[in-house]
N, C-alpha and C positions, 0 to 999 in steps of 0.2 A: 492599292487598297485591298485589304483582306476580304476573302469571300465571307458570306454571312455566317456560316457555322463556325469558321475559325475566328471571326471577329467576336461572336458571342462568347466563345470560350476565353478569348483574351480579355474581354470586358469583365467576365465573371472572375477571372484571376485577379484583375485589378481591384474589384470590389471586395474580394476576400482578404485584402490587407487590413481591413477594419479601420479605415480612415474615410473622411469625407472627400469626395471628388466632385469638383465642379464640372458642369457639362462641357465647358471649354477645355479643361484639362483632359477629360476623357476623349474628346474629339481630336485633340492634338496627338494623344498617344495612339489612337486607332486610325488616324488619317482619314477621318470622315467629318461630316458636319454635325453640329449640335442637334439638328433635327433627326439625323440618323441615330445618334446616341439615344434620344428619347424613344425612338421606335424599338431599338434593341433592348432598352430597359423594359419596355412593355412586353417584348417577347420572353424575356427571362421571368417576368412575373407570371406569365401564362404557364411557364414550366414549373412553377411552384416556389420560386425564389422571392423572398420578401425584401424588396428594395425600397427604402424610405427616401423621399425627396423633400428637401426644404428649400424655401425661396429666400431671396435676399442676397446681399453682397457676400455673406459668409455661408450661404447655403450650398447644397450639392446633393450627391447621391451617396447612400451608405447601405451596405447589406445588413439586413436584420434577421431575426429568427422568424421562420415561416410556420405555417400551420401544417405543412407536410415536410417530408425529408427528401429534398431533391438531390441529384447527384452532387458529389463533392469533387473538387479539383485538388489533387495532391501533386507536389513536385517530387523529384526523385528521392530526396532525403526523407521527406514526409512519408512517402509510400513504404520505404524500407523500415522506418521507425515504427509505423503502425503495424506492419506485418510481423515484425519481430516481437513487438509488444503483445499482440494477440496470442502469439505462441506461449508467452510467459504467463497468461491469465486464463489458460484453458479450463481452470477449475470453475469458471462462471458458466456452468452447464454447456449446452450445445450452441448457445447464441454466439459466443466468440468463435467457435468452429465454423459456423455458417458465414460469419463476416469474413473470417480468414480465407475461406474457400473462394468467396466472391472476389476479394482483392487479389489473391494469388492468380486467379484465372485471367485477370486484366493486366497483370504486370508484364511489361515488355521483357524480352529475353535478357537484356543486360541487367535489369533490376532483379529478375528472378535468380540469376546466377549470384548476385550480391547477397541476396537473402539466404540462399543455400549455403554460401561460404561463411556468412556470419553465424548462422545457426550451428554449423559444424564446428566452428572455432570456439563457441561459448560452452562452458561447462556449468551445469546447474549445481549449486552447492547442496541442494536437497534432492536426493535421488528419487524420492517418491513424490508423486503428484498429490495435491491436497484433495479432500473430498469435494465432489461437485456441489456447487451452490447455484440455485436458480437466480437469474438476473432479476426476475420479478420480485423476489424476496428482498434482495439488496435495495431495489428501488423503493419498495414499500417501507422498509425500515428507514431509509434515508429521508423519505418524505415525512415520516412521523417525527424524526429528529428536527427537521427544518420547521415543521408546524408546531413543535412542542406538544405533541399528542402522545399519550401513553400507549403502550403496546400490550396486547393480551395474546399469549401464545402457549402452546403445549411444548414441553421441553423434555428431551431424553438425555440423562446425565451420562458421564463416562462409564458408569457401572450399569447402565441400562435402566435406571429408575426413571419413571415418568412422573411429571408434575405439571401443574398449570401455573403460569406466572403472570404477574402484572408488573410491568417495568416502565420506568421513565427513561427512554433511550437517550444516551448522551453522544456516543460516537461509534462508528464502524471502524474496525482495525483489521488490516491484513497482516498477519504475523506467521512467519514460517509456512507460507503457502496455505494457510487456513484463514477463514474470516471469522471475526469475533465481534460481538455486540457488548459494549460496556454501558451499563445503565444502573439506575437506582432501583433495587427490588423493593417494591412498596410494602409487601407483606413482611419481609425480613428486615426492613429498615436499614439496608446496608447496600454498598456497591457490590455488584456481581458482574462476572464475565461469562458470556454464553457463546458457544459455538453456533454459528449461523446455520450450518448444515444440519443441526439437531433441533432447529426451531420450526414449528408449524404454526404459522400466524392464524389468529382468529379475527374475525370482523364483527362489528366495527371496531375501530381503535378505541382506546380508553380516553378519559377526560384530559383536557389541556393541563399543562403544568408549567411552572417556572423552572428553568434550568438551574441546577445547583452548581456550586463550585466543584470542579473535578477533583477526584481523590488524589492525594499527594500533591495537589496544586497543578498537576499535569497528567494527562492520560498516559503518555509515554513512560513517565517515571513510575506510575502506578503499575503498568503492565510489566515493566522490567522487574519490579519487586514481586508482583503476583505470580508471573509466569516464569520468571528467571530465577526465583528464589523459593517462594513459599510452596511450590508444587513438588519440591524434592523432599525425600524422607529424612535425609541426614544433614546435619549442620556441622561446620567446622569453624572455630574462631581461633585465629593465629595472630601473634604479635610479631610483626615484620620489622627487621632492623633496616629500614629504608623509608624514605619519605613517601607520603601518599602520592605525590606527583610521579614518583618512580614506579609505583605499582599500578596505579589507575590506568586502565586501557590495555594492560597486558594480561589481565585475567578477568574472567566473568565472576564478579562478586561485589560485595559492598566494602569499600575502602574508607576508613575513618582516620583522619590524622590524629596523632597523639602529640607529637612535637615535630621539629624540623627533620628529625632523623628516624622517627618511629611512626608506625601506623598499625591499625588493626584491620585485618582482612577476614571477612566472613564469607564462607563458601557454602553453597547448597549443592548437594550431590546425592547420588545413589550408591556411591562406592568410595571408601577411604583410599583405595588404590589411585583413584583419579585425583584426590587431594594431594597424595604424595607426589604424583607425577607433575601436577600443576606447580606446587611450590618448589619442587626440584628444578623445574625449568626456569624459575625466576632468578635463581642464582644468588640469593641473599640469605643471611642467617635469620632464624625465626624460632619462636617457642610456641608450643601448643597451649592454649588457654582452656579449650574445651572442644570436644568431650574427652573423658579419660580413655574411651575406646580407641580414639584416633591416636593418642599417645602410645598405647600398647601396640597398635598396629604398626606404627612407625618404628618402634623398638624391634619388633620382629623382622621388619624389612631391613633394618640396619644390620642385624646379626646375619641375615641371609647374604647381604651384599659383602659384609666383612669376610664371611667364609668363602665367598666366591673369589675374593682377591688375595686370600692367604697364600703365602709361598709354601711349597712342599718342603 
């Protein structure tokens, strides 16, 4: 029979599988009597774990949510996943750093080496960390979304302009290592996107509201259009001699089918050189529909390349 501390840890590990265990099943797993199981359950409750018990032939024990945060038991894979995950969300102020420090201090040597090896082998696509965001702000916004309560906050725009907003919050989105709030701006009667690190919440919250249908029918589609297209100063519209299925997924833009062998490609950018590079990599014929400046730029590039390949 296991000693009491080891038995309690084993019991807690079984209860954390989120299923109902009968006293008999637990007793068999632990090699003790059902009376000992009841005493061990009481000990765990004294440590802060909420363990529900139900009577009857289908009754048993189940771990519930408690009023405090007792210690958690993680297996090897869970510990590595949590540690690496905390490294990737360091933008949520120092809270993730504190949690990461506590977990790493408790990792056995074999797992610590796994975490170090995994971190050294992973390359972040974004070289810069996002701006720090307070966990309390994310929690407050999430609670308002769940309760359908309006938010009142001061906001600083990209250009430094300050304003006071009243918003019906819809969703929080983590995009490109930055946190955004998507919501209905009451005063402007339109959907807006706000950087959470530029939000200073005011209390109390605004009035209750009924959630609207998301813009574009889906928040992800809306953000792809808003952040992946509308934020750029230049537009290019090209007629591609390839099907939409051949182009979609190979380029960041809006692809609209014309027929089985032709589609329209709209690209948002800050440089026509990037457009030339993008369509050149696609390897299909195309025509420029707009703007005229792009057509002139491509003609200049074609002359430059032609001169570079001319024989002496």
